[in-house]
C-alpha positions, 0 to 999 in steps of 0.5 A: 501487568497491562491495563485496558485503555480506550484507543483512537480508531486507526486506519489500515495502511497498505503499501504495494510494490510493483514494476507494472504501471497498469496494475493500480486500477485492478489492485485498487478494485480488489483492495476496496472489495476487501476493505471498503472504499479507500480514503487516500491513494498515493501517487506512484512513488519511485522505490529507490531506497534499496536494490534488495528487490531488483533481482526478484522484481526488476528495476523501476519499482513503484510504490503506492500507499492505500488508506482505509477507514 
């Protein structure tokens, strides 16, 4: 059986995919309203690891990462 142990506090990390370049400011505002101020927001990264989402989202998908304390 497991035992209860102390743990180090962790951050909430959210990854977002979008093909719309102008979505980030409004998205960040909504996420911060829900989870508090972001302590890190990545630059938009090209999401080119797979074509799995292309049929649903289109080409040129970008990914952002947000971190919340």
